[in-house]
C-alpha positions in Angstrom: 0.1 0.1 0.2 1.6 3.2 -0.8 0.3 6.1 1.4 0.7 10.3 2.2 -0.5 12.5 3.7 -4.0 11.6 3.6 -3.9 7.9 5.2 -5.3 7.7 8.4 -3.3 5.7 10.6 -4.3 3.8 13.6 -2.9 2.4 16.8 -2.3 -2.1 16.4 -3.7 -2.8 20.3 -1.7 -5.8 21.1 1.6 -3.4 20.9 2.2 -2.2 24.9 3.9 1.1 25.7 5.3 3.0 28.1 7.1 6.3 28.7 10.8 6.6 29.3 11.2 9.3 30.8 9.1 12.3 29.9 11.5 12.3 26.3 11.3 8.9 25.1 9.1 5.5 25.3 9.7 1.8 24.1 6.9 -0.1 22.8 6.9 -3.9 22.3 5.4 -6.6 20.2 4.8 -9.6 22.5 4.1 -11.1 19.6 6.5 -10.9 17.4 8.7 -10.6 20.8 10.2 -7.0 19.5 10.8 -3.9 21.5 11.1 -0.6 19.6 12.8 2.8 22.0 11.3 6.2 20.3 12.1 9.6 20.7 10.3 12.4 22.2 8.4 12.8 18.6 7.4 9.1 18.2 6.5 9.2 21.5 3.9 11.9 20.6 3.2 10.6 17.4 2.3 7.2 19.6 -0.1 9.4 22.0 -1.7 11.4 19.3 -2.8 7.6 17.5 -5.1 7.4 20.4 -7.9 8.1 18.8 -7.2 7.6 14.1 -5.8 10.2 12.8 -4.2 11.3 9.2 -0.6 11.9 9.0 -1.6 15.3 8.2 -3.0 15.7 11.3 0.1 14.3 12.8 2.6 16.6 10.8 -0.2 19.6 11.4 0.3 19.2 15.5 3.8 17.9 15.4 5.0 21.1 13.6 3.3 22.9 16.5 4.9 21.3 19.8 8.3 21.2 18.3 10.9 23.0 16.1 10.2 22.4 13.0 9.5 23.5 9.6 6.2 21.6 7.4 8.1 20.1 5.1 10.8 18.7 7.4 8.5 17.1 9.4 6.5 15.4 6.4 9.4 13.9 5.6 10.6 12.5 9.0 6.6 11.5 9.4 6.2 9.4 6.5 9.7 8.0 6.5 9.1 6.7 10.5 4.9 6.6 9.6 6.5 3.3 7.1 9.1 1.8 9.7 6.2 1.6 12.2 3.4 0.4 9.9 6.4 -2.5 8.3 6.9 -3.4 12.1 3.4 -3.7 12.6 2.9 -1.2 15.1 0.5 1.2 13.3 -2.4 0.4 10.5 -2.4 2.4 7.3 -5.8 2.8 5.9 -6.5 4.8 2.7 -9.0 8.5 3.1 
């Protein structure tokens, strides 16, 4: 599946997650036996995905909360989203 800013993301309900301090989080896929560490932006994206959101909505919120321009944010979020989907951490659906 190809995805872009209009793609809606939702959490995989089987992923366990926990904050690590105030700047990071860890997520674990019990089924795959793997864990993932994320920085402050990744942890915030996970929080925002408590309810399904489009990639554009995530980018808009990240740009408001972090010092990043829209173009850089979009590129980074799209790359990170690709990793999340590939590892089964989030699900994508066309809008």
